[in-house]
Predicted model as a PDB file, atoms N, CA, C, CB and O in Angstrom, pLDDT in the B-factor column:
MODEL        1                                                                  
ATOM      1  N   MET A   1       0.849  -1.185   0.000  1.00 69.00           N  
ATOM      2  CA  MET A   1       0.000   0.000   0.000  1.00 69.00           C  
ATOM      3  C   MET A   1       0.891   1.244   0.000  1.00 69.00           C  
ATOM      4  CB  MET A   1      -0.964   0.001   1.232  1.00 69.00           C  
ATOM      5  O   MET A   1       1.840   1.316   0.781  1.00 69.00           O  
ATOM      6  N   PRO A   2       0.601   2.233  -0.870  1.00 79.00           N  
ATOM      7  CA  PRO A   2       1.504   3.392  -0.963  1.00 79.00           C  
ATOM      8  C   PRO A   2       1.363   4.338   0.233  1.00 79.00           C  
ATOM      9  CB  PRO A   2       1.234   4.161  -2.256  1.00 79.00           C  
ATOM     10  O   PRO A   2       0.308   4.427   0.861  1.00 79.00           O  
ATOM     11  N   GLN A   3       2.432   5.021   0.519  1.00 86.00           N  
ATOM     12  CA  GLN A   3       2.455   5.999   1.611  1.00 86.00           C  
ATOM     13  C   GLN A   3       1.795   7.294   1.154  1.00 86.00           C  
ATOM     14  CB  GLN A   3       3.911   6.268   2.086  1.00 86.00           C  
ATOM     15  O   GLN A   3       1.850   7.659  -0.021  1.00 86.00           O  
ATOM     16  N   LEU A   4       1.168   7.981   2.111  1.00 86.00           N  
ATOM     17  CA  LEU A   4       0.546   9.261   1.816  1.00 86.00           C  
ATOM     18  C   LEU A   4       1.615  10.352   1.867  1.00 86.00           C  
ATOM     19  CB  LEU A   4      -0.610   9.563   2.812  1.00 86.00           C  
ATOM     20  O   LEU A   4       2.324  10.489   2.863  1.00 86.00           O  
ATOM     21  N   ASP A   5       1.722  11.115   0.800  1.00 87.00           N  
ATOM     22  CA  ASP A   5       2.737  12.167   0.728  1.00 87.00           C  
ATOM     23  C   ASP A   5       2.215  13.421   1.436  1.00 87.00           C  
ATOM     24  CB  ASP A   5       3.109  12.483  -0.758  1.00 87.00           C  
ATOM     25  O   ASP A   5       1.284  14.067   0.955  1.00 87.00           O  
ATOM     26  N   THR A   6       2.814  13.758   2.570  1.00 86.00           N  
ATOM     27  CA  THR A   6       2.372  14.925   3.346  1.00 86.00           C  
ATOM     28  C   THR A   6       3.364  16.076   3.279  1.00 86.00           C  
ATOM     29  CB  THR A   6       2.152  14.533   4.794  1.00 86.00           C  
ATOM     30  O   THR A   6       3.293  16.998   4.093  1.00 86.00           O  
ATOM     31  N   SER A   7       4.262  16.041   2.350  1.00 88.00           N  
ATOM     32  CA  SER A   7       5.291  17.077   2.289  1.00 88.00           C  
ATOM     33  C   SER A   7       4.740  18.441   1.891  1.00 88.00           C  
ATOM     34  CB  SER A   7       6.366  16.670   1.319  1.00 88.00           C  
ATOM     35  O   SER A   7       5.343  19.459   2.231  1.00 88.00           O  
ATOM     36  N   THR A   8       3.621  18.495   1.187  1.00 90.00           N  
ATOM     37  CA  THR A   8       3.095  19.787   0.738  1.00 90.00           C  
ATOM     38  C   THR A   8       1.991  20.327   1.646  1.00 90.00           C  
ATOM     39  CB  THR A   8       2.568  19.662  -0.675  1.00 90.00           C  
ATOM     40  O   THR A   8       1.475  21.417   1.401  1.00 90.00           O  
ATOM     41  N   TRP A   9       1.629  19.594   2.672  1.00 93.00           N  
ATOM     42  CA  TRP A   9       0.534  20.019   3.536  1.00 93.00           C  
ATOM     43  C   TRP A   9       0.832  21.335   4.244  1.00 93.00           C  
ATOM     44  CB  TRP A   9       0.239  18.946   4.556  1.00 93.00           C  
ATOM     45  O   TRP A   9      -0.034  22.204   4.346  1.00 93.00           O  
ATOM     46  N   PHE A  10       2.047  21.474   4.728  1.00 94.00           N  
ATOM     47  CA  PHE A  10       2.401  22.691   5.460  1.00 94.00           C  
ATOM     48  C   PHE A  10       2.256  23.918   4.568  1.00 94.00           C  
ATOM     49  CB  PHE A  10       3.838  22.596   6.002  1.00 94.00           C  
ATOM     50  O   PHE A  10       1.710  24.932   5.004  1.00 94.00           O  
ATOM     51  N   ILE A  11       2.725  23.848   3.353  1.00 95.00           N  
ATOM     52  CA  ILE A  11       2.615  24.964   2.407  1.00 95.00           C  
ATOM     53  C   ILE A  11       1.150  25.251   2.085  1.00 95.00           C  
ATOM     54  CB  ILE A  11       3.396  24.656   1.111  1.00 95.00           C  
ATOM     55  O   ILE A  11       0.745  26.410   2.004  1.00 95.00           O  
ATOM     56  N   MET A  12       0.367  24.204   1.903  1.00 95.00           N  
ATOM     57  CA  MET A  12      -1.052  24.395   1.584  1.00 95.00           C  
ATOM     58  C   MET A  12      -1.808  25.055   2.740  1.00 95.00           C  
ATOM     59  CB  MET A  12      -1.699  23.049   1.239  1.00 95.00           C  
ATOM     60  O   MET A  12      -2.601  25.971   2.525  1.00 95.00           O  
ATOM     61  N   ILE A  13      -1.563  24.593   3.945  1.00 96.00           N  
ATOM     62  CA  ILE A  13      -2.251  25.152   5.112  1.00 96.00           C  
ATOM     63  C   ILE A  13      -1.814  26.594   5.341  1.00 96.00           C  
ATOM     64  CB  ILE A  13      -1.972  24.302   6.371  1.00 96.00           C  
ATOM     65  O   ILE A  13      -2.642  27.454   5.638  1.00 96.00           O  
ATOM     66  N   LEU A  14      -0.545  26.855   5.207  1.00 97.00           N  
ATOM     67  CA  LEU A  14      -0.033  28.212   5.378  1.00 97.00           C  
ATOM     68  C   LEU A  14      -0.601  29.154   4.320  1.00 97.00           C  
ATOM     69  CB  LEU A  14       1.495  28.215   5.317  1.00 97.00           C  
ATOM     70  O   LEU A  14      -0.999  30.273   4.642  1.00 97.00           O  
ATOM     71  N   SER A  15      -0.642  28.726   3.093  1.00 97.00           N  
ATOM     72  CA  SER A  15      -1.190  29.579   2.037  1.00 97.00           C  
ATOM     73  C   SER A  15      -2.701  29.772   2.202  1.00 97.00           C  
ATOM     74  CB  SER A  15      -0.885  28.978   0.660  1.00 97.00           C  
ATOM     75  O   SER A  15      -3.231  30.829   1.859  1.00 97.00           O  
ATOM     76  N   MET A  16      -3.390  28.762   2.723  1.00 97.00           N  
ATOM     77  CA  MET A  16      -4.826  28.906   2.974  1.00 97.00           C  
ATOM     78  C   MET A  16      -5.071  29.962   4.049  1.00 97.00           C  
ATOM     79  CB  MET A  16      -5.445  27.553   3.398  1.00 97.00           C  
ATOM     80  O   MET A  16      -5.949  30.809   3.883  1.00 97.00           O  
ATOM     81  N   PHE A  17      -4.321  29.932   5.141  1.00 98.00           N  
ATOM     82  CA  PHE A  17      -4.483  30.934   6.194  1.00 98.00           C  
ATOM     83  C   PHE A  17      -4.139  32.338   5.694  1.00 98.00           C  
ATOM     84  CB  PHE A  17      -3.607  30.581   7.396  1.00 98.00           C  
ATOM     85  O   PHE A  17      -4.819  33.308   6.032  1.00 98.00           O  
ATOM     86  N   LEU A  18      -3.110  32.437   4.911  1.00 98.00           N  
ATOM     87  CA  LEU A  18      -2.731  33.738   4.355  1.00 98.00           C  
ATOM     88  C   LEU A  18      -3.819  34.277   3.434  1.00 98.00           C  
ATOM     89  CB  LEU A  18      -1.405  33.629   3.593  1.00 98.00           C  
ATOM     90  O   LEU A  18      -4.136  35.465   3.483  1.00 98.00           O  
ATOM     91  N   THR A  19      -4.383  33.430   2.610  1.00 97.00           N  
ATOM     92  CA  THR A  19      -5.462  33.837   1.705  1.00 97.00           C  
ATOM     93  C   THR A  19      -6.699  34.257   2.485  1.00 97.00           C  
ATOM     94  CB  THR A  19      -5.813  32.699   0.740  1.00 97.00           C  
ATOM     95  O   THR A  19      -7.318  35.271   2.164  1.00 97.00           O  
ATOM     96  N   LEU A  20      -7.064  33.490   3.502  1.00 97.00           N  
ATOM     97  CA  LEU A  20      -8.213  33.852   4.322  1.00 97.00           C  
ATOM     98  C   LEU A  20      -7.993  35.170   5.034  1.00 97.00           C  
ATOM     99  CB  LEU A  20      -8.504  32.762   5.331  1.00 97.00           C  
ATOM    100  O   LEU A  20      -8.908  35.988   5.124  1.00 97.00           O  
ATOM    101  N   PHE A  21      -6.796  35.384   5.539  1.00 97.00           N  
ATOM    102  CA  PHE A  21      -6.482  36.638   6.217  1.00 97.00           C  
ATOM    103  C   PHE A  21      -6.621  37.821   5.264  1.00 97.00           C  
ATOM    104  CB  PHE A  21      -5.066  36.591   6.800  1.00 97.00           C  
ATOM    105  O   PHE A  21      -7.204  38.845   5.623  1.00 97.00           O  
ATOM    106  N   ILE A  22      -6.094  37.685   4.067  1.00 97.00           N  
ATOM    107  CA  ILE A  22      -6.178  38.772   3.077  1.00 97.00           C  
ATOM    108  C   ILE A  22      -7.623  39.013   2.675  1.00 97.00           C  
ATOM    109  CB  ILE A  22      -5.329  38.444   1.830  1.00 97.00           C  
ATOM    110  O   ILE A  22      -8.045  40.164   2.556  1.00 97.00           O  
ATOM    111  N   LEU A  23      -8.381  37.961   2.465  1.00 96.00           N  
ATOM    112  CA  LEU A  23      -9.790  38.132   2.089  1.00 96.00           C  
ATOM    113  C   LEU A  23     -10.586  38.835   3.186  1.00 96.00           C  
ATOM    114  CB  LEU A  23     -10.422  36.775   1.780  1.00 96.00           C  
ATOM    115  O   LEU A  23     -11.379  39.731   2.895  1.00 96.00           O  
ATOM    116  N   PHE A  24     -10.385  38.443   4.432  1.00 95.00           N  
ATOM    117  CA  PHE A  24     -11.102  39.097   5.525  1.00 95.00           C  
ATOM    118  C   PHE A  24     -10.673  40.546   5.691  1.00 95.00           C  
ATOM    119  CB  PHE A  24     -10.882  38.343   6.824  1.00 95.00           C  
ATOM    120  O   PHE A  24     -11.498  41.404   6.005  1.00 95.00           O  
ATOM    121  N   GLN A  25      -9.394  40.827   5.485  1.00 94.00           N  
ATOM    122  CA  GLN A  25      -8.943  42.216   5.576  1.00 94.00           C  
ATOM    123  C   GLN A  25      -9.586  43.067   4.485  1.00 94.00           C  
ATOM    124  CB  GLN A  25      -7.411  42.293   5.473  1.00 94.00           C  
ATOM    125  O   GLN A  25      -9.987  44.202   4.743  1.00 94.00           O  
ATOM    126  N   LEU A  26      -9.685  42.541   3.295  1.00 93.00           N  
ATOM    127  CA  LEU A  26     -10.327  43.278   2.212  1.00 93.00           C  
ATOM    128  C   LEU A  26     -11.816  43.460   2.473  1.00 93.00           C  
ATOM    129  CB  LEU A  26     -10.113  42.563   0.883  1.00 93.00           C  
ATOM    130  O   LEU A  26     -12.383  44.508   2.165  1.00 93.00           O  
ATOM    131  N   LYS A  27     -12.442  42.443   3.037  1.00 93.00           N  
ATOM    132  CA  LYS A  27     -13.876  42.520   3.331  1.00 93.00           C  
ATOM    133  C   LYS A  27     -14.149  43.561   4.415  1.00 93.00           C  
ATOM    134  CB  LYS A  27     -14.412  41.141   3.769  1.00 93.00           C  
ATOM    135  O   LYS A  27     -15.102  44.333   4.317  1.00 93.00           O  
ATOM    136  N   ILE A  28     -13.311  43.575   5.442  1.00 90.00           N  
ATOM    137  CA  ILE A  28     -13.502  44.525   6.542  1.00 90.00           C  
ATOM    138  C   ILE A  28     -13.167  45.945   6.105  1.00 90.00           C  
ATOM    139  CB  ILE A  28     -12.639  44.129   7.745  1.00 90.00           C  
ATOM    140  O   ILE A  28     -13.801  46.894   6.567  1.00 90.00           O  
ATOM    141  N   SER A  29     -12.197  46.107   5.237  1.00 89.00           N  
ATOM    142  CA  SER A  29     -11.787  47.461   4.837  1.00 89.00           C  
ATOM    143  C   SER A  29     -12.844  48.157   3.975  1.00 89.00           C  
ATOM    144  CB  SER A  29     -10.464  47.402   4.075  1.00 89.00           C  
ATOM    145  O   SER A  29     -12.784  49.374   3.801  1.00 89.00           O  
ATOM    146  N   ASN A  30     -13.812  47.406   3.432  1.00 87.00           N  
ATOM    147  CA  ASN A  30     -14.873  48.020   2.635  1.00 87.00           C  
ATOM    148  C   ASN A  30     -15.968  48.641   3.490  1.00 87.00           C  
ATOM    149  CB  ASN A  30     -15.479  46.996   1.713  1.00 87.00           C  
ATOM    150  O   ASN A  30     -16.786  49.403   2.974  1.00 87.00           O  
ATOM    151  N   HIS A  31     -16.003  48.337   4.783  1.00 83.00           N  
ATOM    152  CA  HIS A  31     -17.025  48.895   5.666  1.00 83.00           C  
ATOM    153  C   HIS A  31     -16.628  50.298   6.102  1.00 83.00           C  
ATOM    154  CB  HIS A  31     -17.241  47.989   6.898  1.00 83.00           C  
ATOM    155  O   HIS A  31     -15.454  50.580   6.342  1.00 83.00           O  
ATOM    156  N   HIS A  32     -17.618  51.166   6.198  1.00 80.00           N  
ATOM    157  CA  HIS A  32     -17.379  52.532   6.656  1.00 80.00           C  
ATOM    158  C   HIS A  32     -17.971  52.685   8.047  1.00 80.00           C  
ATOM    159  CB  HIS A  32     -17.990  53.576   5.671  1.00 80.00           C  
ATOM    160  O   HIS A  32     -19.188  52.634   8.228  1.00 80.00           O  
ATOM    161  N   TYR A  33     -17.105  52.873   9.018  1.00 75.00           N  
ATOM    162  CA  TYR A  33     -17.537  53.029  10.395  1.00 75.00           C  
ATOM    163  C   TYR A  33     -17.570  54.514  10.742  1.00 75.00           C  
ATOM    164  CB  TYR A  33     -16.606  52.254  11.360  1.00 75.00           C  
ATOM    165  O   TYR A  33     -16.748  55.281  10.240  1.00 75.00           O  
ATOM    166  N   PRO A  34     -18.513  54.933  11.597  1.00 74.00           N  
ATOM    167  CA  PRO A  34     -18.548  56.346  11.990  1.00 74.00           C  
ATOM    168  C   PRO A  34     -17.303  56.698  12.798  1.00 74.00           C  
ATOM    169  CB  PRO A  34     -19.825  56.656  12.808  1.00 74.00           C  
ATOM    170  O   PRO A  34     -16.892  55.946  13.683  1.00 74.00           O  
ATOM    171  N   GLU A  35     -16.709  57.845  12.486  1.00 77.00           N  
ATOM    172  CA  GLU A  35     -15.468  58.216  13.156  1.00 77.00           C  
ATOM    173  C   GLU A  35     -15.717  58.742  14.561  1.00 77.00           C  
ATOM    174  CB  GLU A  35     -14.728  59.255  12.343  1.00 77.00           C  
ATOM    175  O   GLU A  35     -14.956  58.441  15.481  1.00 77.00           O  
ATOM    176  N   ASN A  36     -16.783  59.530  14.735  1.00 76.00           N  
ATOM    177  CA  ASN A  36     -17.069  60.081  16.043  1.00 76.00           C  
ATOM    178  C   ASN A  36     -18.554  59.915  16.331  1.00 76.00           C  
ATOM    179  CB  ASN A  36     -16.648  61.568  16.125  1.00 76.00           C  
ATOM    180  O   ASN A  36     -19.342  60.800  15.999  1.00 76.00           O  
ATOM    181  N   PRO A  37     -18.950  58.822  16.931  1.00 68.00           N  
ATOM    182  CA  PRO A  37     -20.381  58.619  17.177  1.00 68.00           C  
ATOM    183  C   PRO A  37     -20.899  59.617  18.204  1.00 68.00           C  
ATOM    184  CB  PRO A  37     -20.649  57.181  17.654  1.00 68.00           C  
ATOM    185  O   PRO A  37     -20.182  60.014  19.121  1.00 68.00           O  
ATOM    186  N   MET A  38     -22.150  60.011  18.034  1.00 73.00           N  
ATOM    187  CA  MET A  38     -22.758  60.963  18.954  1.00 73.00           C  
ATOM    188  C   MET A  38     -23.040  60.262  20.284  1.00 73.00           C  
ATOM    189  CB  MET A  38     -24.065  61.563  18.353  1.00 73.00           C  
ATOM    190  O   MET A  38     -23.520  59.128  20.310  1.00 73.00           O  
ATOM    191  N   THR A  39     -22.734  60.950  21.383  1.00 70.00           N  
ATOM    192  CA  THR A  39     -23.011  60.378  22.693  1.00 70.00           C  
ATOM    193  C   THR A  39     -24.422  60.743  23.114  1.00 70.00           C  
ATOM    194  CB  THR A  39     -21.986  60.866  23.738  1.00 70.00           C  
ATOM    195  O   THR A  39     -24.916  61.827  22.804  1.00 70.00           O  
ATOM    196  N   LYS A  40     -25.058  59.839  23.815  1.00 67.00           N  
ATOM    197  CA  LYS A  40     -26.412  60.081  24.280  1.00 67.00           C  
ATOM    198  C   LYS A  40     -26.368  60.943  25.534  1.00 67.00           C  
ATOM    199  CB  LYS A  40     -27.149  58.751  24.551  1.00 67.00           C  
ATOM    200  O   LYS A  40     -25.452  60.831  26.349  1.00 67.00           O  
ATOM    201  N   SER A  41     -27.356  61.790  25.675  1.00 66.00           N  
ATOM    202  CA  SER A  41     -27.447  62.637  26.850  1.00 66.00           C  
ATOM    203  C   SER A  41     -27.922  61.804  28.029  1.00 66.00           C  
ATOM    204  CB  SER A  41     -28.393  63.832  26.602  1.00 66.00           C  
ATOM    205  O   SER A  41     -28.860  61.015  27.908  1.00 66.00           O  
ATOM    206  N   THR A  42     -27.262  61.986  29.176  1.00 63.00           N  
ATOM    207  CA  THR A  42     -27.648  61.227  30.366  1.00 63.00           C  
ATOM    208  C   THR A  42     -28.349  62.122  31.375  1.00 63.00           C  
ATOM    209  CB  THR A  42     -26.422  60.571  31.007  1.00 63.00           C  
ATOM    210  O   THR A  42     -28.386  61.792  32.561  1.00 63.00           O  
ATOM    211  N   LYS A  43     -28.910  63.256  30.932  1.00 65.00           N  
ATOM    212  CA  LYS A  43     -29.621  64.142  31.842  1.00 65.00           C  
ATOM    213  C   LYS A  43     -30.913  63.483  32.311  1.00 65.00           C  
ATOM    214  CB  LYS A  43     -29.919  65.492  31.165  1.00 65.00           C  
ATOM    215  O   LYS A  43     -31.545  62.713  31.589  1.00 65.00           O  
ATOM    216  N   ILE A  44     -31.279  63.812  33.537  1.00 63.00           N  
ATOM    217  CA  ILE A  44     -32.535  63.302  34.074  1.00 63.00           C  
ATOM    218  C   ILE A  44     -33.651  64.195  33.552  1.00 63.00           C  
ATOM    219  CB  ILE A  44     -32.521  63.260  35.646  1.00 63.00           C  
ATOM    220  O   ILE A  44     -33.583  65.419  33.656  1.00 63.00           O  
ATOM    221  N   THR A  45     -34.660  63.579  33.001  1.00 62.00           N  
ATOM    222  CA  THR A  45     -35.763  64.354  32.445  1.00 62.00           C  
ATOM    223  C   THR A  45     -36.650  64.871  33.564  1.00 62.00           C  
ATOM    224  CB  THR A  45     -36.583  63.509  31.457  1.00 62.00           C  
ATOM    225  O   THR A  45     -36.578  64.393  34.695  1.00 62.00           O  
ATOM    226  N   GLY A  46     -37.474  65.834  33.250  1.00 64.00           N  
ATOM    227  CA  GLY A  46     -38.344  66.440  34.242  1.00 64.00           C  
ATOM    228  C   GLY A  46     -39.608  65.649  34.497  1.00 64.00           C  
ATOM    229  O   GLY A  46     -40.522  66.170  35.136  1.00 64.00           O  
ATOM    230  N   GLN A  47     -39.703  64.447  34.041  1.00 65.00           N  
ATOM    231  CA  GLN A  47     -40.895  63.642  34.219  1.00 65.00           C  
ATOM    232  C   GLN A  47     -40.923  63.085  35.635  1.00 65.00           C  
ATOM    233  CB  GLN A  47     -40.952  62.504  33.181  1.00 65.00           C  
ATOM    234  O   GLN A  47     -39.965  62.451  36.077  1.00 65.00           O  
ATOM    235  N   HIS A  48     -42.035  63.326  36.353  1.00 64.00           N  
ATOM    236  CA  HIS A  48     -42.162  62.842  37.726  1.00 64.00           C  
ATOM    237  C   HIS A  48     -43.231  61.771  37.794  1.00 64.00           C  
ATOM    238  CB  HIS A  48     -42.493  63.997  38.693  1.00 64.00           C  
ATOM    239  O   HIS A  48     -44.262  61.859  37.126  1.00 64.00           O  
ATOM    240  N   ASN A  49     -42.980  60.782  38.591  1.00 65.00           N  
ATOM    241  CA  ASN A  49     -43.949  59.727  38.811  1.00 65.00           C  
ATOM    242  C   ASN A  49     -44.720  60.030  40.088  1.00 65.00           C  
ATOM    243  CB  ASN A  49     -43.258  58.341  38.891  1.00 65.00           C  
ATOM    244  O   ASN A  49     -44.169  60.667  40.986  1.00 65.00           O  
ATOM    245  N   PRO A  50     -45.960  59.605  40.203  1.00 63.00           N  
ATOM    246  CA  PRO A  50     -46.734  59.958  41.390  1.00 63.00           C  
ATOM    247  C   PRO A  50     -46.178  59.382  42.684  1.00 63.00           C  
ATOM    248  CB  PRO A  50     -48.140  59.502  41.220  1.00 63.00           C  
ATOM    249  O   PRO A  50     -46.457  59.915  43.757  1.00 63.00           O  
ATOM    250  N   TRP A  51     -45.402  58.313  42.613  1.00 61.00           N  
ATOM    251  CA  TRP A  51     -44.885  57.731  43.847  1.00 61.00           C  
ATOM    252  C   TRP A  51     -43.566  58.359  44.293  1.00 61.00           C  
ATOM    253  CB  TRP A  51     -44.701  56.246  43.670  1.00 61.00           C  
ATOM    254  O   TRP A  51     -43.025  57.964  45.325  1.00 61.00           O  
ATOM    255  N   GLU A  52     -43.044  59.310  43.555  1.00 60.00           N  
ATOM    256  CA  GLU A  52     -41.781  59.925  43.953  1.00 60.00           C  
ATOM    257  C   GLU A  52     -41.957  60.919  45.098  1.00 60.00           C  
ATOM    258  CB  GLU A  52     -41.149  60.620  42.766  1.00 60.00           C  
ATOM    259  O   GLU A  52     -41.031  61.106  45.887  1.00 60.00           O  
ATOM    260  N   ASN A  53     -43.121  61.562  45.209  1.00 60.00           N  
ATOM    261  CA  ASN A  53     -43.304  62.630  46.179  1.00 60.00           C  
ATOM    262  C   ASN A  53     -43.928  62.154  47.482  1.00 60.00           C  
ATOM    263  CB  ASN A  53     -44.152  63.707  45.586  1.00 60.00           C  
ATOM    264  O   ASN A  53     -44.052  62.964  48.400  1.00 60.00           O  
ATOM    265  N   LYS A  54     -44.320  60.917  47.623  1.00 60.00           N  
ATOM    266  CA  LYS A  54     -44.939  60.455  48.857  1.00 60.00           C  
ATOM    267  C   LYS A  54     -44.360  59.106  49.267  1.00 60.00           C  
ATOM    268  CB  LYS A  54     -46.465  60.359  48.694  1.00 60.00           C  
ATOM    269  O   LYS A  54     -43.873  58.336  48.438  1.00 60.00           O  
ATOM    270  N   TRP A  55     -44.426  58.847  50.549  1.00 61.00           N  
ATOM    271  CA  TRP A  55     -43.961  57.576  51.073  1.00 61.00           C  
ATOM    272  C   TRP A  55     -45.091  56.569  50.980  1.00 61.00           C  
ATOM    273  CB  TRP A  55     -43.463  57.719  52.533  1.00 61.00           C  
ATOM    274  O   TRP A  55     -46.258  56.915  51.164  1.00 61.00           O  
ATOM    275  N   THR A  56     -44.752  55.347  50.699  1.00 60.00           N  
ATOM    276  CA  THR A  56     -45.754  54.292  50.707  1.00 60.00           C  
ATOM    277  C   THR A  56     -45.378  53.290  51.784  1.00 60.00           C  
ATOM    278  CB  THR A  56     -45.869  53.605  49.314  1.00 60.00           C  
ATOM    279  O   THR A  56     -44.202  53.004  52.007  1.00 60.00           O  
ATOM    280  N   LYS A  57     -46.387  52.770  52.440  1.00 64.00           N  
ATOM    281  CA  LYS A  57     -46.157  51.795  53.489  1.00 64.00           C  
ATOM    282  C   LYS A  57     -46.404  50.406  52.928  1.00 64.00           C  
ATOM    283  CB  LYS A  57     -47.061  52.069  54.715  1.00 64.00           C  
ATOM    284  O   LYS A  57     -47.436  50.159  52.304  1.00 64.00           O  
ATOM    285  N   ILE A  58     -45.477  49.514  53.143  1.00 66.00           N  
ATOM    286  CA  ILE A  58     -45.639  48.137  52.699  1.00 66.00           C  
ATOM    287  C   ILE A  58     -45.810  47.284  53.944  1.00 66.00           C  
ATOM    288  CB  ILE A  58     -44.418  47.654  51.831  1.00 66.00           C  
ATOM    289  O   ILE A  58     -44.938  47.248  54.812  1.00 66.00           O  
ATOM    290  N   TYR A  59     -46.924  46.609  54.022  1.00 62.00           N  
ATOM    291  CA  TYR A  59     -47.206  45.787  55.186  1.00 62.00           C  
ATOM    292  C   TYR A  59     -46.793  44.348  54.919  1.00 62.00           C  
ATOM    293  CB  TYR A  59     -48.694  45.860  55.556  1.00 62.00           C  
ATOM    294  O   TYR A  59     -47.213  43.729  53.941  1.00 62.00           O  
ATOM    295  N   SER A  60     -45.976  43.845  55.794  1.00 65.00           N  
ATOM    296  CA  SER A  60     -45.601  42.443  55.731  1.00 65.00           C  
ATOM    297  C   SER A  60     -46.673  41.641  56.459  1.00 65.00           C  
ATOM    298  CB  SER A  60     -44.183  42.200  56.352  1.00 65.00           C  
ATOM    299  O   SER A  60     -47.188  42.120  57.470  1.00 65.00           O  
ATOM    300  N   PRO A  61     -47.034  40.450  56.000  1.00 66.00           N  
ATOM    301  CA  PRO A  61     -48.068  39.666  56.687  1.00 66.00           C  
ATOM    302  C   PRO A  61     -47.706  39.368  58.142  1.00 66.00           C  
ATOM    303  CB  PRO A  61     -48.304  38.360  55.946  1.00 66.00           C  
ATOM    304  O   PRO A  61     -48.599  39.202  58.974  1.00 66.00           O  
ATOM    305  N   LEU A  62     -46.420  39.298  58.459  1.00 69.00           N  
ATOM    306  CA  LEU A  62     -46.036  39.001  59.824  1.00 69.00           C  
ATOM    307  C   LEU A  62     -46.166  40.213  60.745  1.00 69.00           C  
ATOM    308  CB  LEU A  62     -44.625  38.487  59.852  1.00 69.00           C  
ATOM    309  O   LEU A  62     -46.279  40.049  61.960  1.00 69.00           O  
ATOM    310  N   SER A  63     -46.152  41.420  60.190  1.00 62.00           N  
ATOM    311  CA  SER A  63     -46.229  42.617  61.033  1.00 62.00           C  
ATOM    312  C   SER A  63     -47.660  43.074  61.257  1.00 62.00           C  
ATOM    313  CB  SER A  63     -45.432  43.744  60.412  1.00 62.00           C  
ATOM    314  O   SER A  63     -47.880  44.016  62.018  1.00 62.00           O  
ATOM    315  N   LEU A  64     -48.640  42.444  60.625  1.00 61.00           N  
ATOM    316  CA  LEU A  64     -50.042  42.808  60.835  1.00 61.00           C  
ATOM    317  C   LEU A  64     -50.514  42.296  62.202  1.00 61.00           C  
ATOM    318  CB  LEU A  64     -50.936  42.231  59.696  1.00 61.00           C  
ATOM    319  O   LEU A  64     -50.062  41.250  62.667  1.00 61.00           O  
ATOM    320  N   PRO A  65     -51.416  43.031  62.833  1.00 67.00           N  
ATOM    321  CA  PRO A  65     -51.919  42.541  64.135  1.00 67.00           C  
ATOM    322  C   PRO A  65     -52.750  41.280  63.964  1.00 67.00           C  
ATOM    323  CB  PRO A  65     -52.762  43.625  64.835  1.00 67.00           C  
ATOM    324  O   PRO A  65     -53.395  41.102  62.930  1.00 67.00           O  
ATOM    325  N   PRO A  66     -52.744  40.411  64.950  1.00 66.00           N  
ATOM    326  CA  PRO A  66     -53.529  39.165  64.823  1.00 66.00           C  
ATOM    327  C   PRO A  66     -55.015  39.469  64.792  1.00 66.00           C  
ATOM    328  CB  PRO A  66     -53.218  38.197  65.986  1.00 66.00           C  
ATOM    329  O   PRO A  66     -55.480  40.414  65.428  1.00 66.00           O  
ATOM    330  N   GLN A  67     -55.750  38.668  64.053  1.00 64.00           N  
ATOM    331  CA  GLN A  67     -57.192  38.899  63.912  1.00 64.00           C  
ATOM    332  C   GLN A  67     -57.983  37.967  64.792  1.00 64.00           C  
ATOM    333  CB  GLN A  67     -57.625  38.730  62.468  1.00 64.00           C  
ATOM    334  O   GLN A  67     -59.213  38.022  64.801  1.00 64.00           O  
TER     335      GLN A  67                                                      
ENDMDL                                                                          
END                                                                             
């Protein structure tokens, strides 16, 4: 049975990785990314919720008086 010739595998694998790297670099270089994206404002808006101005009492079942 003949032996499998593996002498060219290293060159093939190396050239495949190099080709893939070049293709991905060309693919990525075609994209246009924004240079300075606008930042969102983090100011608190003037919208008030009705529960902000008053305290609410939360009753736990264990703190209620026995019936």
